N, C-alpha and C positions, 0 to 999 in steps of 0.2 A: 326644746322650749315647749311649754304647754300652752294650749289655747283653751279658753273657757267658753262656757255656754253664754249666749248674749246677755248683756246687762238687763236686769229686771226679770229674767226668766226664773220661774220657780224651779229650784234644784233640790233634789233629794241627795243627801250625802251618801253616795254609792260606796264609799270606802268602808262604811259600817257593815257592809254585807260581804266583805272579802276576809277569808280566814287565813291566818298565818300558820303555815305548817313547817316547823323546823326540820332540818336534815332530810329534805326530800327534793329531788330524787337521790341526792348524795349527802353525806355528812358535810356540814358547813353551809349548805344552801338553805335559804329561807324562801319557801315556795308560797306564792300568793295565790290561794285557791279561790277561783271565781265561781265555784259551784253554788254556794249559797246565793250569790248575786244573781246568777242565771235563774235559779229556782224561784227567788222571791221578788226580783225587780227586773226581769228581762225586758219588758216593754219600756220601762223608764230608762234602762241602760241604752237601748237602741235610740230612743228619743234624744237623749243627751249626746250620744255620738253623732247623730244626724245634725244636731244643732251646732256642732263644731264648724260646719261649713255654711256659707251663705247660699241663697237661692242661685246667685250668679255662679258660684263655684260648682254647685250641683249640676247646673246646666252644661258644664264642661266635662262631666263624667258620664261615660256610657256604661261601664261595667265595674263591678267591685270584685277584686281578687281577694279571696280569703286564704290565709296560710293555715295549713293543717296543724292541729286539729281544732283548737278553740277559736282560732281566727275564722274558721268555716262558720261557726255559730253566729258570730257578730256580723260578718260580711253578708251572710244570707239574710239575717234580720234587716240590715241596712238596705240590701237589694230590694226586698219586699216593700219596706217603708218608703223608699224613694223611686220605686218602679224602674229599677236598673237591672241589667244582667248580672249573673254571678259566674265567676271563673274560679276553679279550684287550683290552688297551688299546693301540690301534694308531696309527701315524703316519697323517696325513691321506690320504684317498683310497683306503684299502685295505679298508674294510668296506662290504658291500652293505646296502641297506635303510635304515631310519630310524636315524639316529645323532645323537649330540650331538658338538659340536666345541669344542675349547679351545685357543687360542693361548697360547704361553708363551715366555719368553726363556731362552737357554742362556748359558753362560759364553763361548761363541764364536759366537753367532748367535741365531736364532729358529726355532721349529718349531710344530707343532700336533699334538694327540692327538685321537682319536675313539674312541667306544665305543657299544655298543648299550644300550638301556634294559633294566633287569632289577631284581631284588630280591635281597636277601640281605645278611648281615653280611660285610664284605669285609676281607681282609688285602691290601694293595697291596705288590707286590714289584718292586724294580729292582736292577740290578747295582751302580751307583755313585751315591752322593749327592754332588754337587759343590756347586752354588749352591742347589739345592732347587727350581729352576724346574719341572723335569719332575715331581717328586713332588707339588708344589703343584698343578700342572695336573691330574695324574691323580686326586688326592684330590677336588678341586673337581668334576671331571667325573664321578667315581663318585657323588658326592652328588647331582649334578644328574640322573643317570640312574636314581635310585631305590635306590641301594645305601647301606648304613650303613657308613661306614669305621670299623672296629674297631681296626686296627693298621696300621703302616707298617714295612717291612723292606727293608734294603739289605745286600748283601754287603759293600760297601766304603763308608766315609764319609771324604770328604776334609775333615776337621774344620777345616782352616785356611781353607776357603772358605765355611763356613756355621755357623750355630747354629740349625738348622732344626727347626721343629715346625709341625704343622697342627692347628688347633683344640685345642691342648693335648696332642696326640699327638706324642711324639718317636719317630723311627724307631729300631728296634733294628738293630744292625749287628754283623757278626763282626770286621771289620778296619777299624781307624781309621788314617788317615795324617795326621800332624800337619804335614807339609810336603811 
């Protein structure tokens, strides 16, 4: 379920800056490329993502976890905008020291995420919610590493592929694609 920017707020239609790339990364996949959006409307994108949450909700978030790789960009922007810490949720083999590991399925394969142990109330951010496998793995991993998952956020939700929620938390999104 999508949440919208507060009523009366001036909103730029960010969907206009997302390019459709057919057959990427595999035949039959329609990739939603956010590169033009980040290049031309990064500040507005971060503002609209931040507006998905009230001041009271932001007060209950200590850190923002960004899922590699495009989730890093959005989460880091939100962390700066809201004066929060940033936590990396990385692909396997990219973090030093003691980490936790979580395997998960994708709509076109399998992968794994890793992160360090920590504490704090966390908002998890990714660019696209497709089947929910990545977001599920990230939330499970965050919980296992000592974080309390307060909220989930994605720029894009491919609603025709999922009806995702984690422990009763539905992700908030800016842009929903029905097909």
